[in-house]
C-alpha positions as CSV (number, residue, x, y, z in Angstrom):
1,M,26.2,34.4,28.2
2,G,29.7,32.9,27.9
3,P,31.4,31.2,30.4
4,E,31.9,33.6,33.3
5,R,28.4,33.6,33.4
6,A,27.5,29.8,33.1
7,L,26.7,28.0,35.9
8,L,28.8,25.2,36.1
9,P,32.2,24.9,34.6
10,R,33.1,23.3,31.0
11,S,35.3,20.4,31.9
12,G,38.1,19.6,34.1
13,A,37.9,18.6,38.3
14,G,36.1,22.0,38.8
15,R,32.8,20.3,37.0
16,R,33.3,16.6,38.2
17,K,33.7,18.9,41.3
18,A,30.2,21.0,40.9
19,L,28.7,17.8,39.9
20,R,29.5,15.3,42.9
21,L,27.6,18.3,44.9
22,I,24.8,18.5,42.6
23,A,24.7,14.9,43.2
24,L,24.8,14.8,46.9
25,A,22.2,17.9,47.6
26,T,19.6,16.3,44.5
27,G,20.4,13.2,46.7
28,A,19.3,14.1,50.5
29,I,16.1,15.5,48.4
30,D,15.7,12.4,46.9
31,K,16.1,10.1,50.5
32,T,14.1,13.7,52.5
33,V,10.6,13.1,50.4
34,A,11.2,9.5,50.1
35,A,10.8,9.5,53.7
36,A,8.4,12.0,53.8
37,Y,6.0,9.8,51.5
38,E,6.4,7.5,53.3
39,R,5.0,9.2,56.8
40,V,2.9,10.8,55.7
41,I,1.5,9.5,52.7
42,R,1.4,6.3,54.0
43,P,-1.6,5.1,55.7
44,A,0.5,4.4,58.8
45,A,-0.8,0.6,58.8
46,Y,0.9,0.0,55.8
47,R,4.3,2.7,56.6
48,F,7.8,0.2,56.7
49,P,9.7,2.0,59.2
50,D,12.4,0.5,58.2
51,W,12.7,2.0,55.2
52,I,12.3,5.8,57.1
53,V,15.4,5.3,58.4
54,R,17.4,3.7,55.9
55,C,16.3,6.6,53.7
56,R,16.9,9.0,56.6
57,T,20.2,7.7,56.8
58,Q,21.1,7.4,53.6
59,A,20.1,11.7,54.1
60,A,22.3,12.4,57.0
61,G,25.0,10.9,54.2
62,A,24.5,12.9,51.7
63,I,24.4,15.7,54.1
64,D,27.2,15.1,56.0
65,A,29.5,15.2,52.6
66,L,28.0,18.7,51.9
67,G,28.7,19.7,55.2
68,A,32.4,19.1,55.5
69,E,33.0,21.0,52.2
70,P,34.3,24.3,51.8
71,W,31.7,26.7,50.9
72,A,32.4,30.1,49.9
73,P,29.8,32.3,49.9
74,S,31.9,35.0,48.5
75,A,31.9,33.4,45.6
76,R,30.1,33.6,42.6
77,I,27.4,31.8,42.3
78,D,26.9,28.8,40.8
79,Q,24.9,25.3,40.2
80,A,26.5,23.4,42.9
81,Q,25.6,26.4,45.3
82,I,21.9,26.9,43.8
83,T,21.2,23.0,44.1
84,A,22.5,23.1,48.2
85,A,20.9,25.5,49.4
86,C,17.8,24.7,47.5
87,M,18.4,20.6,49.6
88,I,19.0,22.5,52.9
89,R,15.7,25.0,52.5
90,Y,14.2,21.8,51.4
91,V,15.1,19.1,54.5
92,R,14.7,22.1,57.4
93,M,11.0,22.3,56.4
94,A,10.4,18.1,55.5
95,D,12.7,16.5,58.6
96,A,14.8,19.4,60.3
97,E,15.6,16.8,63.0
98,L,18.0,15.3,59.9
99,M,20.3,19.5,59.6
100,P,18.7,21.9,62.7
101,A,20.3,25.2,61.9
102,G,24.3,24.9,64.0
103,R,25.2,21.4,63.1
104,Y,27.1,22.3,59.7
105,S,28.1,26.1,59.5
106,S,29.2,25.8,56.2
107,L,25.9,24.9,54.9
108,D,24.0,27.3,57.5
109,A,26.3,30.1,56.0
110,L,26.0,29.4,52.5
111,S,21.4,29.0,52.7
112,E,22.8,32.6,54.2
113,H,24.3,34.0,51.6
114,C,22.4,32.1,49.2
115,E,18.8,32.9,50.9
116,A,19.4,36.6,50.8
117,R,19.4,37.2,47.1
118,P,17.0,38.4,45.8
119,E,16.3,35.4,43.0
120,F,15.4,33.5,46.0
121,R,14.0,35.8,48.3
122,A,11.0,35.6,45.6
123,T,10.7,31.9,45.4
124,Y,11.5,31.0,49.4
125,P,7.2,28.8,49.8
126,A,7.2,31.6,52.9
127,E,3.6,29.3,53.3
128,Y,4.2,26.4,52.9
129,A,4.2,23.7,55.6
130,I,4.7,19.8,55.0
131,P,2.6,18.0,56.8
132,R,3.9,15.6,59.9
133,G,2.6,12.2,59.8
134,E,0.9,10.3,62.7
């Protein structure tokens, strides 16, 4: 183990940046889940369209912020990259309109870099499909 294998810097600006990126990625996931739940799980008569729009807007804001980051695919993998790559995969499965391929070239490159790794390929939910609401 040791600091050279740590997924997060121990302190300083590097740690704060990593935690900010992780918070943005998990926030995007959270808001995408909330919007998908409202569209898919809640009975149509009880859905709140304004809430769906609000959640999707918040998810899009987090994705925009992550897309503006200079992700370095050659860098040693860290927790921010792992979390962002998981966010990309989930958003593309749950609400692809939020993140079409090509809109965020840095996130596309990050996703390709991470998903080429055996750890990602071994856990890829290839058979999983999120149901679509009415």
